[in-house]
DRENZADREN-306053 format. One record per residue: residue number from 1; residue in three letters; y negated, x, z negated of N, C-alpha, C, O, CB in turn. Coordinates in pm, whole numbers. Atoms other than C-alpha are relative to their C-alpha. Glycine has a CB too. Layout:
@i = NUM; aa = ALA; n.c2 = Y; n.c1 = X; n.c3 = Z; ca.c2 = Y; ca.c1 = X; ca.c3 = Z; c.c2 = Y; c.c1 = X; c.c3 = Z; o.c2 = Y; o.c1 = X; o.c3 = Z; cb.c2 = Y; cb.c1 = X; cb.c3 = Z
...
***
This chain:
@i = 1; aa = UNK; n.c2 = 15; n.c1 = -136; n.c3 = 51; ca.c2 = 2371; ca.c1 = -1008; ca.c3 = 1307; c.c2 = -148; c.c1 = 43; c.c3 = 0; o.c2 = -197; o.c1 = 102; o.c3 = -97; cb.c2 = 83; cb.c1 = 96; cb.c3 = 85
@i = 2; aa = UNK; n.c2 = 142; n.c1 = -38; n.c3 = -8; ca.c2 = 2013; ca.c1 = -957; ca.c3 = 1425; c.c2 = -83; c.c1 = -71; c.c3 = -105; o.c2 = -175; o.c1 = -13; o.c3 = -162; cb.c2 = -56; cb.c1 = -29; cb.c3 = 139
@i = 3; aa = UNK; n.c2 = 75; n.c1 = 74; n.c3 = 101; ca.c2 = 1887; ca.c1 = -1229; ca.c3 = 1192; c.c2 = 23; c.c1 = 59; c.c3 = -138; o.c2 = -70; o.c1 = 62; o.c3 = -219; cb.c2 = 40; cb.c1 = -148; cb.c3 = 2
@i = 4; aa = UNK; n.c2 = -28; n.c1 = -61; n.c3 = 130; ca.c2 = 2059; ca.c1 = -1063; ca.c3 = 894; c.c2 = -78; c.c1 = 130; c.c3 = -17; o.c2 = -130; o.c1 = 159; o.c3 = -125; cb.c2 = 151; cb.c1 = 27; cb.c3 = -16
@i = 5; aa = UNK; n.c2 = 76; n.c1 = -125; n.c3 = 4; ca.c2 = 1896; ca.c1 = -729; ca.c3 = 978; c.c2 = -149; c.c1 = -32; c.c3 = -20; o.c2 = -216; o.c1 = 32; o.c3 = -101; cb.c2 = 22; cb.c1 = 83; cb.c3 = 129
@i = 6; aa = UNK; n.c2 = 141; n.c1 = 39; n.c3 = 12; ca.c2 = 1557; ca.c1 = -898; ca.c3 = 1021; c.c2 = -30; c.c1 = -55; c.c3 = -139; o.c2 = -136; o.c1 = -29; o.c3 = -194; cb.c2 = -37; cb.c1 = -103; cb.c3 = 107
@i = 7; aa = UNK; n.c2 = 20; n.c1 = 54; n.c3 = 134; ca.c2 = 1601; ca.c1 = -1083; ca.c3 = 692; c.c2 = -5; c.c1 = 111; c.c3 = -104; o.c2 = -86; o.c1 = 107; o.c3 = -196; cb.c2 = 112; cb.c1 = -99; cb.c3 = -35
@i = 8; aa = UNK; n.c2 = 2; n.c1 = -117; n.c3 = 89; ca.c2 = 1680; ca.c1 = -757; ca.c3 = 514; c.c2 = -134; c.c1 = 73; c.c3 = 10; o.c2 = -192; o.c1 = 112; o.c3 = -91; cb.c2 = 116; cb.c1 = 96; cb.c3 = 34
@i = 9; aa = UNK; n.c2 = 130; n.c1 = -66; n.c3 = -20; ca.c2 = 1368; ca.c1 = -600; ca.c3 = 666; c.c2 = -114; c.c1 = -84; c.c3 = -56; o.c2 = -210; o.c1 = -30; o.c3 = -110; cb.c2 = -23; cb.c1 = 28; cb.c3 = 150
@i = 10; aa = UNK; n.c2 = 104; n.c1 = 89; n.c3 = 52; ca.c2 = 1160; ca.c1 = -907; ca.c3 = 569; c.c2 = -10; c.c1 = 10; c.c3 = -151; o.c2 = -119; o.c1 = -6; o.c3 = -208; cb.c2 = 29; cb.c1 = -144; cb.c3 = 40
@i = 11; aa = UNK; n.c2 = 1; n.c1 = -19; n.c3 = 145; ca.c2 = 1260; ca.c1 = -852; ca.c3 = 207; c.c2 = -46; c.c1 = 141; c.c3 = -34; o.c2 = -123; o.c1 = 160; o.c3 = -128; cb.c2 = 139; cb.c1 = -27; cb.c3 = -60
@i = 12; aa = UNK; n.c2 = 27; n.c1 = -141; n.c3 = 32; ca.c2 = 1234; ca.c1 = -472; ca.c3 = 215; c.c2 = -144; c.c1 = 43; c.c3 = 26; o.c2 = -202; o.c1 = 116; o.c3 = -53; cb.c2 = 93; cb.c1 = 87; cb.c3 = 79
@i = 13; aa = UNK; n.c2 = 134; n.c1 = -48; n.c3 = -38; ca.c2 = 899; ca.c1 = -426; ca.c3 = 389; c.c2 = -106; c.c1 = -25; c.c3 = -108; o.c2 = -180; o.c1 = 67; o.c3 = -141; cb.c2 = -43; cb.c1 = -66; cb.c3 = 129
@i = 14; aa = UNK; n.c2 = 101; n.c1 = 22; n.c3 = 105; ca.c2 = 681; ca.c1 = -593; ca.c3 = 122; c.c2 = 28; c.c1 = 79; c.c3 = -129; o.c2 = -64; o.c1 = 98; o.c3 = -209; cb.c2 = -7; cb.c1 = -147; cb.c3 = -32
@i = 15; aa = UNK; n.c2 = -31; n.c1 = -78; n.c3 = 120; ca.c2 = 861; ca.c1 = -391; ca.c3 = -147; c.c2 = -75; c.c1 = 133; c.c3 = -2; o.c2 = -86; o.c1 = 195; o.c3 = -107; cb.c2 = 151; cb.c1 = 25; cb.c3 = -8
@i = 16; aa = UNK; n.c2 = 77; n.c1 = -124; n.c3 = -4; ca.c2 = 658; ca.c1 = -90; ca.c3 = -29; c.c2 = -134; c.c1 = -14; c.c3 = -71; o.c2 = -204; o.c1 = 85; o.c3 = -92; cb.c2 = -23; cb.c1 = 43; cb.c3 = 144
@i = 17; aa = UNK; n.c2 = 121; n.c1 = 20; n.c3 = 81; ca.c2 = 368; ca.c1 = -246; ca.c3 = -219; c.c2 = 21; c.c1 = 47; c.c3 = -144; o.c2 = -75; o.c1 = 81; o.c3 = -212; cb.c2 = -40; cb.c1 = -148; cb.c3 = 1
@i = 18; aa = UNK; n.c2 = -28; n.c1 = -39; n.c3 = 138; ca.c2 = 541; ca.c1 = -157; ca.c3 = -546; c.c2 = -43; c.c1 = 144; c.c3 = -29; o.c2 = -108; o.c1 = 166; o.c3 = -131; cb.c2 = 149; cb.c1 = -15; cb.c3 = -30
@i = 19; aa = UNK; n.c2 = 50; n.c1 = -136; n.c3 = 28; ca.c2 = 480; ca.c1 = 223; ca.c3 = -518; c.c2 = -153; c.c1 = 8; c.c3 = -5; o.c2 = -208; o.c1 = 87; o.c3 = -81; cb.c2 = 52; cb.c1 = 96; cb.c3 = 106
@i = 20; aa = UNK; n.c2 = 146; n.c1 = 3; n.c3 = 3; ca.c2 = 114; ca.c1 = 146; ca.c3 = -446; c.c2 = -49; c.c1 = -52; c.c3 = -135; o.c2 = -143; o.c1 = 3; o.c3 = -193; cb.c2 = -55; cb.c1 = -88; cb.c3 = 115
@i = 21; aa = UNK; n.c2 = 36; n.c1 = 55; n.c3 = 131; ca.c2 = 91; ca.c1 = -67; ca.c3 = -761; c.c2 = 26; c.c1 = 102; c.c3 = -110; o.c2 = -56; o.c1 = 120; o.c3 = -199; cb.c2 = 78; cb.c1 = -129; cb.c3 = -27
@i = 22; aa = UNK; n.c2 = -36; n.c1 = -100; n.c3 = 101; ca.c2 = 268; ca.c1 = 201; ca.c3 = -965; c.c2 = -101; c.c1 = 115; c.c3 = 2; o.c2 = -142; o.c1 = 163; o.c3 = -104; cb.c2 = 144; cb.c1 = 55; cb.c3 = 25
@i = 23; aa = UNK; n.c2 = 100; n.c1 = -109; n.c3 = -10; ca.c2 = 27; ca.c1 = 468; ca.c3 = -834; c.c2 = -133; c.c1 = -41; c.c3 = -61; o.c2 = -197; o.c1 = 40; o.c3 = -130; cb.c2 = -20; cb.c1 = 40; cb.c3 = 147
@i = 24; aa = UNK; n.c2 = 125; n.c1 = 49; n.c3 = 59; ca.c2 = -273; ca.c1 = 256; ca.c3 = -931; c.c2 = 10; c.c1 = 2; c.c3 = -152; o.c2 = -82; o.c1 = 46; o.c3 = -220; cb.c2 = -33; cb.c1 = -143; cb.c3 = 50
@i = 25; aa = UNK; n.c2 = -18; n.c1 = 4; n.c3 = 145; ca.c2 = -134; ca.c1 = 206; ca.c3 = -1282; c.c2 = 3; c.c1 = 140; c.c3 = -59; o.c2 = -62; o.c1 = 166; o.c3 = -160; cb.c2 = 130; cb.c1 = -75; cb.c3 = -36
@i = 26; aa = UNK; n.c2 = -9; n.c1 = -137; n.c3 = 52; ca.c2 = -47; ca.c1 = 574; ca.c3 = -1331; c.c2 = -134; c.c1 = 72; c.c3 = 1; o.c2 = -168; o.c1 = 143; o.c3 = -93; cb.c2 = 100; cb.c1 = 80; cb.c3 = 81
@i = 27; aa = UNK; n.c2 = 129; n.c1 = -67; n.c3 = -12; ca.c2 = -386; ca.c1 = 694; ca.c3 = -1210; c.c2 = -110; c.c1 = -73; c.c3 = -75; o.c2 = -219; o.c1 = -20; o.c3 = -98; cb.c2 = -39; cb.c1 = 14; cb.c3 = 146
@i = 28; aa = UNK; n.c2 = 99; n.c1 = 87; n.c3 = 66; ca.c2 = -565; ca.c1 = 411; ca.c3 = -1389; c.c2 = -127; c.c1 = -14; c.c3 = 84; o.c2 = -238; o.c1 = -22; o.c3 = 31; cb.c2 = -35; cb.c1 = 54; cb.c3 = -139
@i = 29; aa = UNK; n.c2 = 113; n.c1 = 12; n.c3 = -91; ca.c2 = -785; ca.c1 = 383; ca.c3 = -1082; c.c2 = 49; c.c1 = -50; c.c3 = 136; o.c2 = 159; o.c1 = -17; o.c3 = 180; cb.c2 = -73; cb.c1 = 136; cb.c3 = 15
@i = 30; aa = UNK; n.c2 = -28; n.c1 = 42; n.c3 = -137; ca.c2 = -792; ca.c1 = 211; ca.c3 = -745; c.c2 = -116; c.c1 = 41; c.c3 = 91; o.c2 = -142; o.c1 = -20; o.c3 = 194; cb.c2 = 24; cb.c1 = -155; cb.c3 = 8
@i = 31; aa = UNK; n.c2 = 118; n.c1 = -46; n.c3 = -72; ca.c2 = -1094; ca.c1 = 404; ca.c3 = -624; c.c2 = 28; c.c1 = 35; c.c3 = 146; o.c2 = -57; o.c1 = 14; o.c3 = 232; cb.c2 = -58; cb.c1 = 121; cb.c3 = -70
@i = 32; aa = UNK; n.c2 = -31; n.c1 = -42; n.c3 = -137; ca.c2 = -916; ca.c1 = 532; ca.c3 = -312; c.c2 = 46; c.c1 = -116; c.c3 = 89; o.c2 = 79; o.c1 = -95; o.c3 = 206; cb.c2 = 107; cb.c1 = 106; cb.c3 = -2
@i = 33; aa = UNK; n.c2 = -41; n.c1 = 117; n.c3 = -77; ca.c2 = -827; ca.c1 = 178; ca.c3 = -199; c.c2 = -120; c.c1 = -92; c.c3 = 16; o.c2 = -181; o.c1 = -135; o.c3 = -82; cb.c2 = 119; cb.c1 = -75; cb.c3 = -70
@i = 34; aa = UNK; n.c2 = 116; n.c1 = 85; n.c3 = -28; ca.c2 = -1096; ca.c1 = -27; ca.c3 = -32; c.c2 = 29; c.c1 = -144; c.c3 = -41; o.c2 = 128; o.c1 = -202; o.c3 = 3; cb.c2 = -38; cb.c1 = 7; cb.c3 = 149
@i = 35; aa = UNK; n.c2 = -20; n.c1 = 141; n.c3 = 35; ca.c2 = -1133; ca.c1 = -368; ca.c3 = -191; c.c2 = -17; c.c1 = -91; c.c3 = 122; o.c2 = 46; o.c1 = -197; o.c3 = 129; cb.c2 = -99; cb.c1 = -42; cb.c3 = -110
@i = 36; aa = UNK; n.c2 = 16; n.c1 = 78; n.c3 = -123; ca.c2 = -1249; ca.c1 = -498; ca.c3 = 150; c.c2 = 132; c.c1 = -5; c.c3 = 76; o.c2 = 170; o.c1 = -110; o.c3 = 128; cb.c2 = -110; cb.c1 = 60; cb.c3 = 89
@i = 37; aa = UNK; n.c2 = -131; n.c1 = -4; n.c3 = -65; ca.c2 = -917; ca.c1 = -386; ca.c3 = 298; c.c2 = 98; c.c1 = -89; c.c3 = -75; o.c2 = 166; o.c1 = -171; o.c3 = -13; cb.c2 = 53; cb.c1 = 145; cb.c3 = 6
@i = 38; aa = UNK; n.c2 = -96; n.c1 = 77; n.c3 = 80; ca.c2 = -715; ca.c1 = -537; ca.c3 = 12; c.c2 = -24; c.c1 = -150; c.c3 = 14; o.c2 = 70; o.c1 = -225; o.c3 = 39; cb.c2 = -8; cb.c1 = 42; cb.c3 = -148
@i = 39; aa = UNK; n.c2 = 30; n.c1 = 143; n.c3 = -12; ca.c2 = -894; ca.c1 = -873; ca.c3 = 23; c.c2 = 18; c.c1 = -49; c.c3 = 144; o.c2 = 60; o.c1 = -162; o.c3 = 165; cb.c2 = -142; cb.c1 = -28; cb.c3 = -47
@i = 40; aa = UNK; n.c2 = -18; n.c1 = 38; n.c3 = -140; ca.c2 = -891; ca.c1 = -877; ca.c3 = 404; c.c2 = 146; c.c1 = -24; c.c3 = 35; o.c2 = 179; o.c1 = -125; o.c3 = 98; cb.c2 = -57; cb.c1 = 107; cb.c3 = 92
@i = 41; aa = UNK; n.c2 = -143; n.c1 = 17; n.c3 = -26; ca.c2 = -516; ca.c1 = -827; ca.c3 = 426; c.c2 = 52; c.c1 = -122; c.c3 = -75; o.c2 = 128; o.c1 = -201; o.c3 = -19; cb.c2 = 80; cb.c1 = 126; cb.c3 = -43
@i = 42; aa = UNK; n.c2 = -46; n.c1 = 111; n.c3 = 83; ca.c2 = -459; ca.c1 = -1075; ca.c3 = 144; c.c2 = -40; c.c1 = -136; c.c3 = 59; o.c2 = 42; o.c1 = -228; o.c3 = 65; cb.c2 = -56; cb.c1 = 13; cb.c3 = -142
@i = 43; aa = UNK; n.c2 = 47; n.c1 = 125; n.c3 = -60; ca.c2 = -669; ca.c1 = -1347; ca.c3 = 307; c.c2 = 79; c.c1 = -30; c.c3 = 128; o.c2 = 115; o.c1 = -146; o.c3 = 152; cb.c2 = -152; cb.c1 = 8; cb.c3 = 31
@i = 44; aa = UNK; n.c2 = -78; n.c1 = 21; n.c3 = -122; ca.c2 = -486; ca.c1 = -1297; ca.c3 = 638; c.c2 = 142; c.c1 = -49; c.c3 = -32; o.c2 = 195; o.c1 = -138; o.c3 = 35; cb.c2 = 6; cb.c1 = 129; cb.c3 = 83
@i = 45; aa = UNK; n.c2 = -134; n.c1 = 44; n.c3 = 42; ca.c2 = -149; ca.c1 = -1331; ca.c3 = 462; c.c2 = -5; c.c1 = -145; c.c3 = -46; o.c2 = 83; o.c1 = -224; o.c3 = -12; cb.c2 = 55; cb.c1 = 92; cb.c3 = -113
@i = 46; aa = UNK; n.c2 = 13; n.c1 = 138; n.c3 = 48; ca.c2 = -268; ca.c1 = -1649; ca.c3 = 290; c.c2 = -25; c.c1 = -98; c.c3 = 115; o.c2 = 25; o.c1 = -210; o.c3 = 113; cb.c2 = -113; cb.c1 = -10; cb.c3 = -102
@i = 47; aa = UNK; n.c2 = 27; n.c1 = 87; n.c3 = -114; ca.c2 = -399; ca.c1 = -1792; ca.c3 = 618; c.c2 = 124; c.c1 = -23; c.c3 = 87; o.c2 = 133; o.c1 = -122; o.c3 = 159; cb.c2 = -112; cb.c1 = 60; cb.c3 = 85
@i = 48; aa = UNK; n.c2 = -126; n.c1 = 16; n.c3 = -75; ca.c2 = -55; ca.c1 = -1739; ca.c3 = 773; c.c2 = 96; c.c1 = -97; c.c3 = -68; o.c2 = 187; o.c1 = -148; o.c3 = -3; cb.c2 = 68; cb.c1 = 136; cb.c3 = 17
@i = 49; aa = UNK; n.c2 = -94; n.c1 = 83; n.c3 = 75; ca.c2 = 116; ca.c1 = -1947; ca.c3 = 502; c.c2 = 25; c.c1 = -138; c.c3 = 60; o.c2 = 141; o.c1 = -177; o.c3 = 72; cb.c2 = -51; cb.c1 = -16; cb.c3 = -139
@i = 50; aa = UNK; n.c2 = -28; n.c1 = 133; n.c3 = -53; ca.c2 = 67; ca.c1 = -2295; ca.c3 = 654; c.c2 = 92; c.c1 = 4; c.c3 = 124; o.c2 = 186; o.c1 = -75; o.c3 = 135; cb.c2 = -131; cb.c1 = -71; cb.c3 = 37
@i = 51; aa = UNK; n.c2 = -85; n.c1 = -12; n.c3 = -118; ca.c2 = 218; ca.c1 = -2186; ca.c3 = 986; c.c2 = 141; c.c1 = 41; c.c3 = -39; o.c2 = 239; o.c1 = -9; o.c3 = 16; cb.c2 = -59; cb.c1 = 103; cb.c3 = 99
@i = 52; aa = UNK; n.c2 = -131; n.c1 = -49; n.c3 = 45; ca.c2 = 498; ca.c1 = -2006; ca.c3 = 807; c.c2 = 84; c.c1 = -113; c.c3 = -57; o.c2 = 202; o.c1 = -124; o.c3 = -23; cb.c2 = -18; cb.c1 = 111; cb.c3 = -104
@i = 53; aa = UNK; n.c2 = -76; n.c1 = 108; n.c3 = 61; ca.c2 = 600; ca.c1 = -2310; ca.c3 = 605; c.c2 = 35; c.c1 = -109; c.c3 = 100; o.c2 = 132; o.c1 = -182; o.c3 = 79; cb.c2 = -77; cb.c1 = -59; cb.c3 = -115
@i = 54; aa = UNK; n.c2 = -30; n.c1 = 98; n.c3 = -105; ca.c2 = 589; ca.c1 = -2531; ca.c3 = 917; c.c2 = 109; c.c1 = 51; c.c3 = 94; o.c2 = 171; o.c1 = -28; o.c3 = 166; cb.c2 = -125; cb.c1 = -33; cb.c3 = 79
@i = 55; aa = UNK; n.c2 = -98; n.c1 = -61; n.c3 = -89; ca.c2 = 820; ca.c1 = -2289; ca.c3 = 1100; c.c2 = 143; c.c1 = -21; c.c3 = -51; o.c2 = 165; o.c1 = -35; o.c3 = -171; cb.c2 = -29; cb.c1 = 150; cb.c3 = 17
@i = 56; aa = UNK; n.c2 = -141; n.c1 = 6; n.c3 = 36; ca.c2 = 1198; ca.c1 = -2317; ca.c3 = 1104; c.c2 = 61; c.c1 = 139; c.c3 = -14; o.c2 = 179; o.c1 = 152; o.c3 = -46; cb.c2 = 77; cb.c1 = -80; cb.c3 = 104
@i = 57; aa = UNK; n.c2 = -48; n.c1 = -139; n.c3 = 4; ca.c2 = 1228; ca.c1 = -1936; ca.c3 = 1109; c.c2 = 11; c.c1 = 48; c.c3 = -145; o.c2 = -89; o.c1 = 68; o.c3 = -213; cb.c2 = -94; cb.c1 = 93; cb.c3 = 80
@i = 58; aa = UNK; n.c2 = -27; n.c1 = -42; n.c3 = 138; ca.c2 = 1388; ca.c1 = -1826; ca.c3 = 781; c.c2 = -56; c.c1 = 140; c.c3 = -26; o.c2 = -110; o.c1 = 166; o.c3 = -133; cb.c2 = 150; cb.c1 = -2; cb.c3 = -28
@i = 59; aa = UNK; n.c2 = 49; n.c1 = -137; n.c3 = 16; ca.c2 = 1296; ca.c1 = -1460; ca.c3 = 835; c.c2 = -151; c.c1 = -1; c.c3 = -23; o.c2 = -200; o.c1 = 69; o.c3 = -112; cb.c2 = 36; cb.c1 = 86; cb.c3 = 123
@i = 60; aa = UNK; n.c2 = 145; n.c1 = 9; n.c3 = 15; ca.c2 = 928; ca.c1 = -1546; ca.c3 = 876; c.c2 = -38; c.c1 = -56; c.c3 = -136; o.c2 = -130; o.c1 = -7; o.c3 = -201; cb.c2 = -59; cb.c1 = -87; cb.c3 = 111
@i = 61; aa = UNK; n.c2 = 29; n.c1 = 60; n.c3 = 130; ca.c2 = 932; ca.c1 = -1765; ca.c3 = 565; c.c2 = 23; c.c1 = 99; c.c3 = -113; o.c2 = -62; o.c1 = 112; o.c3 = -202; cb.c2 = 86; cb.c1 = -124; cb.c3 = -22
@i = 62; aa = UNK; n.c2 = -31; n.c1 = -98; n.c3 = 105; ca.c2 = 1098; ca.c1 = -1499; ca.c3 = 349; c.c2 = -103; c.c1 = 112; c.c3 = 0; o.c2 = -150; o.c1 = 154; o.c3 = -105; cb.c2 = 142; cb.c1 = 57; cb.c3 = 19
@i = 63; aa = UNK; n.c2 = 98; n.c1 = -108; n.c3 = -11; ca.c2 = 863; ca.c1 = -1230; ca.c3 = 479; c.c2 = -134; c.c1 = -43; c.c3 = -57; o.c2 = -196; o.c1 = 32; o.c3 = -133; cb.c2 = -16; cb.c1 = 43; cb.c3 = 146
@i = 64; aa = UNK; n.c2 = 131; n.c1 = 46; n.c3 = 48; ca.c2 = 553; ca.c1 = -1439; ca.c3 = 409; c.c2 = 1; c.c1 = -23; c.c3 = -151; o.c2 = -95; o.c1 = 12; o.c3 = -218; cb.c2 = -41; cb.c1 = -127; cb.c3 = 71
@i = 65; aa = UNK; n.c2 = -8; n.c1 = 23; n.c3 = 144; ca.c2 = 668; ca.c1 = -1542; ca.c3 = 61; c.c2 = -2; c.c1 = 133; c.c3 = -76; o.c2 = -74; o.c1 = 148; o.c3 = -174; cb.c2 = 127; cb.c1 = -80; cb.c3 = -36
@i = 66; aa = UNK; n.c2 = -3; n.c1 = -133; n.c3 = 64; ca.c2 = 749; ca.c1 = -1181; ca.c3 = -32; c.c2 = -138; c.c1 = 66; c.c3 = 8; o.c2 = -185; o.c1 = 125; o.c3 = -89; cb.c2 = 106; cb.c1 = 90; cb.c3 = 66
@i = 67; aa = UNK; n.c2 = 132; n.c1 = -60; n.c3 = -18; ca.c2 = 415; ca.c1 = -1066; ca.c3 = 110; c.c2 = -104; c.c1 = -64; c.c3 = -90; o.c2 = -185; o.c1 = 5; o.c3 = -151; cb.c2 = -43; cb.c1 = -11; cb.c3 = 146
@i = 68; aa = UNK; n.c2 = 97; n.c1 = 70; n.c3 = 86; ca.c2 = 217; ca.c1 = -1332; ca.c3 = -75; c.c2 = 15; c.c1 = 46; c.c3 = -144; o.c2 = -84; o.c1 = 78; o.c3 = -210; cb.c2 = 19; cb.c1 = -154; cb.c3 = 10
@i = 69; aa = UNK; n.c2 = -24; n.c1 = -40; n.c3 = 139; ca.c2 = 378; ca.c1 = -1242; ca.c3 = -407; c.c2 = -42; c.c1 = 144; c.c3 = -25; o.c2 = -121; o.c1 = 171; o.c3 = -116; cb.c2 = 148; cb.c1 = -19; cb.c3 = -36
@i = 70; aa = UNK; n.c2 = 24; n.c1 = -142; n.c3 = 28; ca.c2 = 364; ca.c1 = -864; ca.c3 = -381; c.c2 = -142; c.c1 = 44; c.c3 = 35; o.c2 = -200; o.c1 = 127; o.c3 = -35; cb.c2 = 99; cb.c1 = 84; cb.c3 = 76
@i = 71; aa = UNK; n.c2 = 136; n.c1 = -43; n.c3 = -32; ca.c2 = 29; ca.c1 = -832; ca.c3 = -206; c.c2 = -102; c.c1 = -64; c.c3 = -93; o.c2 = -209; o.c1 = -8; o.c3 = -115; cb.c2 = -34; cb.c1 = -35; cb.c3 = 145
@i = 72; aa = UNK; n.c2 = 87; n.c1 = 57; n.c3 = 104; ca.c2 = -127; ca.c1 = -1069; ca.c3 = -458; c.c2 = -4; c.c1 = 94; c.c3 = -119; o.c2 = -109; o.c1 = 112; o.c3 = -180; cb.c2 = 50; cb.c1 = -141; cb.c3 = -43
@i = 73; aa = UNK; n.c2 = -3; n.c1 = -99; n.c3 = 109; ca.c2 = -15; ca.c1 = -817; ca.c3 = -721; c.c2 = -86; c.c1 = 122; c.c3 = 35; o.c2 = -158; o.c1 = 174; o.c3 = -50; cb.c2 = 144; cb.c1 = 45; cb.c3 = -30
@i = 74; aa = UNK; n.c2 = 84; n.c1 = -113; n.c3 = -42; ca.c2 = -178; ca.c1 = -538; ca.c3 = -519; c.c2 = -147; c.c1 = -34; c.c3 = -20; o.c2 = -222; o.c1 = 45; o.c3 = -76; cb.c2 = 27; cb.c1 = 37; cb.c3 = 149
@i = 75; aa = UNK; n.c2 = 140; n.c1 = 42; n.c3 = 14; ca.c2 = -506; ca.c1 = -732; ca.c3 = -509; c.c2 = -40; c.c1 = -7; c.c3 = -147; o.c2 = -150; o.c1 = 34; o.c3 = -184; cb.c2 = -23; cb.c1 = -136; cb.c3 = 69
@i = 76; aa = UNK; n.c2 = 29; n.c1 = 8; n.c3 = 143; ca.c2 = -487; ca.c1 = -800; ca.c3 = -882; c.c2 = -22; c.c1 = 139; c.c3 = -58; o.c2 = -118; o.c1 = 161; o.c3 = -132; cb.c2 = 114; cb.c1 = -73; cb.c3 = -75
@i = 77; aa = UNK; n.c2 = 13; n.c1 = -135; n.c3 = 56; ca.c2 = -433; ca.c1 = -432; ca.c3 = -964; c.c2 = -117; c.c1 = 76; c.c3 = 61; o.c2 = -182; o.c1 = 153; o.c3 = -10; cb.c2 = 129; cb.c1 = 77; cb.c3 = 23
@i = 78; aa = UNK; n.c2 = 117; n.c1 = -65; n.c3 = -61; ca.c2 = -694; ca.c1 = -309; ca.c3 = -714; c.c2 = -127; c.c1 = -49; c.c3 = -69; o.c2 = -217; o.c1 = 29; o.c3 = -97; cb.c2 = -6; cb.c1 = -29; cb.c3 = 153
@i = 79; aa = UNK; n.c2 = 118; n.c1 = 58; n.c3 = 66; ca.c2 = -945; ca.c1 = -545; ca.c3 = -875; c.c2 = -8; c.c1 = 44; c.c3 = -146; o.c2 = -116; o.c1 = 81; o.c3 = -193; cb.c2 = 5; cb.c1 = -153; cb.c3 = 8
@i = 80; aa = UNK; n.c2 = -1; n.c1 = -33; n.c3 = 142; ca.c2 = -841; ca.c1 = -472; ca.c3 = -1234; c.c2 = -32; c.c1 = 147; c.c3 = -26; o.c2 = -97; o.c1 = 180; o.c3 = -126; cb.c2 = 135; cb.c1 = -35; cb.c3 = -60
@i = 81; aa = UNK; n.c2 = 19; n.c1 = -144; n.c3 = 21; ca.c2 = -847; ca.c1 = -93; ca.c3 = -1193; c.c2 = -117; c.c1 = 57; c.c3 = 79; o.c2 = -128; o.c1 = 179; o.c3 = 95; cb.c2 = 126; cb.c1 = 74; cb.c3 = 37
@i = 82; aa = UNK; n.c2 = 117; n.c1 = -46; n.c3 = -76; ca.c2 = -1166; ca.c1 = -76; ca.c3 = -988; c.c2 = -104; c.c1 = 53; c.c3 = -96; o.c2 = -149; o.c1 = -20; o.c3 = -185; cb.c2 = -59; cb.c1 = -115; cb.c3 = 86
@i = 83; aa = UNK; n.c2 = 103; n.c1 = -62; n.c3 = 84; ca.c2 = -1411; ca.c1 = 164; ca.c3 = -1153; c.c2 = -118; c.c1 = 39; c.c3 = 87; o.c2 = -106; o.c1 = 125; o.c3 = 175; cb.c2 = 57; cb.c1 = 125; cb.c3 = -76
@i = 84; aa = UNK; n.c2 = 121; n.c1 = -30; n.c3 = -79; ca.c2 = -1761; ca.c1 = 170; ca.c3 = -1011; c.c2 = -106; c.c1 = 57; c.c3 = -87; o.c2 = -215; o.c1 = 88; o.c3 = -40; cb.c2 = -52; cb.c1 = -126; cb.c3 = 71
***
């Protein structure tokens, strides 16, 4: 039961990146989001990938895969909509 709840949370938590992406698109700007923050989080997520794939923990794998996909989109939109 606990693993099912954790798996649901592992899928749901990265989905909170979608409203951030939508806000960037609607405003046509990512000025209020630090690119250093976005790239820093993204690099940390990518550095976790080797350990995640070596692990037998399904929840960790699902969480990392979801995070890699959705946070990569955040980084793409932060970069694309950056106006300096």
